[in-house]
C-alpha positions in Angstrom: 0.0 0.0 0.0 2.8 2.5 1.0 4.8 1.6 -2.1 1.7 2.2 -4.3 1.2 5.6 -2.8 4.9 6.5 -3.2 4.7 5.4 -6.8 1.6 7.7 -7.3 3.5 10.6 -5.7 6.5 10.0 -8.0 4.2 10.2 -11.0 2.7 13.4 -9.8 6.2 14.9 -9.1 7.2 14.0 -12.7 4.1 15.7 -14.0 4.9 18.8 -12.0 8.4 19.0 -13.5 6.9 18.5 -17.0 4.4 21.3 -16.4 7.3 23.6 -15.2 9.2 22.8 -18.4 6.1 23.6 -20.5 5.7 26.9 -18.6 9.3 27.8 -19.2 8.8 27.3 -22.9 5.9 29.7 -22.9 8.0 32.1 -20.8 10.8 32.0 -23.4 8.4 32.9 -26.2 7.0 35.8 -24.0 10.5 37.0 -23.4 11.3 37.0 -27.1 8.2 38.9 -27.8 9.1 41.5 -25.1 12.6 41.8 -26.5 11.4 42.3 -30.1 8.8 44.9 -29.1 11.0 46.7 -26.7 8.8 45.9 -23.7 10.3 45.8 -20.2 11.2 42.4 -18.9 9.5 42.9 -15.6 5.8 43.7 -15.2 4.9 44.1 -11.5 1.2 44.4 -12.3 1.2 41.1 -14.1 3.1 39.4 -11.3 0.5 40.6 -8.8 -2.3 39.1 -11.0 -0.4 35.8 -11.2 0.2 35.6 -7.4 -3.4 36.7 -6.6 -4.7 34.0 -8.9 -2.4 31.4 -7.3 -3.7 32.3 -3.8 -7.3 32.1 -5.0 -6.8 28.8 -6.7 -5.0 27.4 -3.6 -7.9 28.4 -1.4 -10.4 26.8 -3.8 -8.3 23.6 -3.6 -8.0 23.7 0.2 -4.3 24.1 0.3 -2.1 26.9 1.8 -2.2 30.2 -0.2 1.2 30.9 1.2 2.6 27.7 -0.3 1.1 28.5 -3.7 2.5 32.0 -3.5 5.9 30.7 -2.6 6.0 28.2 -5.5 4.7 30.8 -8.0 7.3 33.4 -6.8 10.1 30.9 -7.4 8.7 30.2 -10.9 8.4 34.0 -11.6 12.0 34.5 -10.5 13.2 31.6 -12.7 11.3 33.1 -15.7 12.8 36.6 -15.1 16.3 35.1 -14.8 15.9 33.3 -18.1 14.5 36.4 -19.9 17.2 38.6 -18.5 19.9 36.2 -19.7 18.3 36.0 -23.1 18.2 39.8 -23.4 21.9 40.0 -22.6 22.8 37.4 -25.2 20.8 39.1 -27.9 22.0 42.6 -27.0 25.5 41.6 -28.0 26.8 45.0 -26.7 30.3 43.5 -26.5 30.5 42.2 -30.1 34.0 42.5 -31.5 35.2 44.0 -28.2 37.7 42.6 -25.7 37.6 42.9 -22.0 40.3 42.2 -19.4 39.1 41.4 -15.8 41.8 41.8 -13.1 41.0 39.4 -10.3 38.9 37.3 -12.7 39.4 34.2 -10.6 37.8 35.8 -7.5 34.1 35.5 -6.7 33.0 38.9 -8.0 35.6 39.0 -10.7 34.4 35.7 -11.9 30.8 36.9 -11.8 31.7 40.0 -13.9 33.8 37.9 -16.4 30.7 35.7 -17.0 28.5 38.8 -17.2 30.6 40.3 -19.9 30.9 37.0 -21.7 27.1 36.8 -21.8 27.2 40.1 -23.7 29.6 38.7 -26.4 32.8 40.3 -25.1 35.9 38.3 -25.7 37.0 38.0 -22.0 40.5 37.5 -20.7 41.5 37.5 -17.1 44.6 38.4 -15.1 44.9 36.9 -11.7 48.1 35.9 -9.8 46.2 33.2 -7.8 46.3 29.5 -8.8 42.5 29.3 -8.9 41.2 27.9 -12.2 38.8 29.7 -14.5 37.0 28.8 -17.7 38.1 32.1 -19.2 41.3 32.7 -21.0 44.1 33.7 -18.7 47.0 36.0 -19.5 50.2 36.0 -17.4 51.3 39.6 -18.0 49.1 42.6 -19.0 51.3 45.7 -19.3 52.4 45.0 -22.9 48.9 44.1 -24.1 46.8 46.5 -22.1 45.9 48.6 -25.2 44.4 45.5 -26.9 41.3 45.8 -24.6 38.2 47.9 -24.9 37.3 47.4 -21.2 39.5 47.0 -18.2 37.7 45.8 -15.1 39.5 45.9 -11.7 37.9 43.3 -9.4 40.6 43.0 -6.8 40.8 43.7 -3.0 40.6 47.4 -2.3 44.4 48.1 -1.7 45.3 46.0 -4.7 42.8 47.8 -6.8 44.3 51.2 -5.8 47.8 49.9 -6.8 46.6 48.6 -10.1 44.9 51.9 -11.0 48.2 53.6 -10.2 50.0 51.2 -12.5 47.7 52.2 -15.3 48.6 55.9 -15.1 51.9 55.9 -17.0 50.5 53.5 -19.6 47.3 55.5 -20.2 45.2 52.6 -21.6 42.8 53.4 -24.5 40.0 51.2 -23.1 37.4 52.2 -20.5 38.6 51.5 -16.9 36.5 50.9 -13.9 36.8 49.2 -10.5 34.3 47.2 -8.5 35.5 48.1 -5.1 33.0 48.3 -2.2 34.9 51.3 -0.8 36.2 54.2 -2.8 38.2 56.3 -0.3 41.6 54.6 -1.1 40.8 54.8 -4.8 39.9 58.5 -5.1 43.4 59.7 -5.8 44.3 57.2 -8.6 40.9 57.4 -10.2 41.1 61.2 -10.4 44.7 61.0 -11.6 43.6 58.8 -14.5 40.8 61.1 -15.3 43.2 64.1 -15.3 45.5 62.2 -17.6 42.7 61.8 -20.2 41.9 58.2 -19.5 38.3 56.8 -19.9 37.7 55.9 -16.2 34.8 55.6 -13.8 34.0 53.6 -10.7 31.3 51.0 -10.1 29.9 49.1 -7.1 27.5 46.2 -7.6 25.5 46.0 -4.4 25.1 42.3 -4.5 27.1 39.1 -4.1 28.6 36.7 -6.6 25.8 34.2 -6.1 23.3 36.6 -7.6 21.6 35.4 -10.7 18.6 37.8 -11.1 19.4 41.5 -10.9 15.8 42.6 -10.4 15.7 44.6 -7.2 19.5 44.8 -7.0 21.4 48.0 -7.2 24.5 49.0 -9.0 26.2 52.3 -8.0 28.1 54.4 -10.6 30.5 57.0 -9.4 31.5 59.5 -12.0 35.1 60.8 -11.5 34.9 63.5 -14.2 34.6 61.4 -17.4 30.9 61.2 -18.2 31.4 59.1 -21.3 33.1 56.4 -19.3 30.3 56.3 -16.7 27.7 56.2 -19.5 29.5 53.2 -21.0 29.5 51.4 -17.7 25.8 52.1 -17.2 25.0 50.8 -20.6 26.4 47.4 -19.7 23.4 47.0 -17.4 20.8 48.4 -19.8 19.4 45.0 -20.6 19.2 43.8 -17.0 16.6 44.7 -14.4 19.2 46.2 -12.0 18.4 49.6 -10.4 21.1 52.0 -11.5 22.2 54.7 -9.0 24.7 57.5 -9.7 26.5 59.4 -6.9 29.8 61.0 -6.0 32.7 59.0 -4.5 32.3 60.9 -1.2 28.5 60.3 -1.0 29.2 56.6 -1.8 31.5 56.0 1.1 29.4 58.0 3.5 26.4 55.9 2.6 28.4 52.6 2.5 29.5 53.4 6.1 26.0 52.7 7.2 24.8 50.3 4.6 27.8 48.0 4.9 30.0 49.2 7.8 27.2 49.6 10.4 25.4 46.4 9.4 28.6 44.4 9.4 29.7 45.8 12.8 26.3 45.1 14.3 26.4 41.5 13.3 30.0 41.0 14.3 29.1 42.5 17.7 26.1 40.1 17.9 28.0 36.9 17.3 31.0 38.1 19.4 28.6 38.8 22.4 27.1 35.3 21.9 30.4 33.6 21.7 31.8 35.4 24.8 28.7 34.8 26.8 29.7 31.2 27.5 26.3 29.9 26.4 26.3 27.1 23.9 24.9 28.2 20.5 23.0 24.9 20.2 21.1 25.5 23.4 20.4 29.1 22.4 19.1 27.8 19.1 16.7 25.5 20.9 15.3 28.4 22.8 15.3 30.8 19.9 12.6 33.2 18.8 11.6 34.4 15.4 13.7 37.6 15.8 16.7 35.6 17.1 16.5 33.1 14.3 16.5 35.8 11.7 19.4 37.7 13.3 21.4 34.5 13.7 21.0 33.6 10.0 22.4 37.0 9.1 25.2 36.8 11.6 26.1 33.4 10.5 26.4 34.6 6.9 28.6 37.6 8.0 30.8 35.3 10.0 31.4 33.1 7.0 32.7 36.0 4.8 36.3 37.0 4.1 37.5 38.8 7.3 40.3 40.9 5.7 37.7 42.4 3.2 35.4 43.2 6.1 38.3 44.9 7.9 39.1 47.0 4.9 35.5 48.2 4.7 35.7 49.3 8.3 39.3 50.6 8.4 39.8 52.3 5.0 36.6 54.3 4.8 37.2 58.0 5.5 33.6 58.2 6.7 33.5 54.9 8.6 34.0 56.1 12.2 30.7 57.9 12.4 28.5 54.8 12.0 30.6 52.9 14.6 30.3 55.8 17.0 26.6 55.9 16.4 26.3 52.2 17.2 28.4 52.5 20.4 26.3 55.5 21.5 23.0 53.7 20.8 24.1 50.6 22.8 25.2 52.9 25.7 21.8 54.7 25.7 19.9 51.4 25.7 21.9 50.1 28.6 21.4 53.4 30.5 17.6 53.2 30.0 17.5 49.6 31.2 19.9 50.2 34.2 17.7 53.1 35.6 14.4 51.3 34.8 13.3 54.1 32.4 10.4 52.3 30.6 9.1 55.6 29.2 12.5 56.4 27.7 12.8 52.9 26.3 9.4 53.0 24.7 10.1 56.4 23.2 13.3 55.1 21.7 11.5 52.3 20.0 8.6 54.5 18.8 11.0 57.0 17.3 12.8 54.1 15.5 9.4 52.8 14.2 8.5 56.2 12.8 11.8 56.6 11.2 11.7 53.1 9.5 8.2 53.6 8.3 8.8 57.0 6.9 11.9 55.8 5.0 10.6 52.5 3.8 10.5 51.8 0.1 6.7 51.5 0.3 6.3 54.9 1.9 
């Protein structure tokens, strides 16, 4: 009896996968039509219709609307990813052009090498590490730098600054940009290249190398005085669904001090406090709450990242001390309120935070 039921379930699972494949075929045809007619890849109104219909159908069938919504959301994301990739391939913005990615064996460098390859650039990489790559590798670059239309620096922050300085006497003909998450150490060499007449700009993809769909993701472009170079970097993302943001180098680092520096420091403080508490993490997990679980997941991800890079983000940012001071002051204030039993002050602190977060939310 059990085996018969499992066999029936296996058959249903096979049918589900077949239906997904059929759905993807239709999606590909829709994507081609959108591409040919110049229609945007993402249609939020249509997505709402699809999700609302899924919830209604789930309720009619007596199953969880949330389950149906989750499944349909995953299918929509898969569809958008396929359509975005198809647009990049057909755009062929890199046809007959060559790109050299410095640090192309790294995670973000590898992502960008693949991204350019999808746009028909002939991609080479330069990377002193022994990590393998599917892209063609060159051992020296100084003599061939003028062979490339695009030079992408995807190295650690200090290494990126040194590479930009090495470009200066060579004055490469191609467009140069870095992918550094911090711009303070790069300001001088970037502006020196601009003053020397080079086509140079600065880019910061606000996502990790595991990102497949750029919808809802942000890419920051920092013009250093060569508008044509910034425009060229921006155009690389024209056929994606990424949100493109332009700002100065100074504004970038001031904002990143909070977006990255503060959030990193908060999570490092969180897991450090847990570790030094002497309490076993397994016991704490057994007693966890929804808030604790969510925070623990984020802290675990931060703890698994590359510590030297996280230190650079904290230490090399000219604007990085203010967020750390604000965090220390906020923790001191909370402790003072608790120590003196000031419930009214504590409530006021939370209410002010709520008003701030609501007023600055994306939905506001």
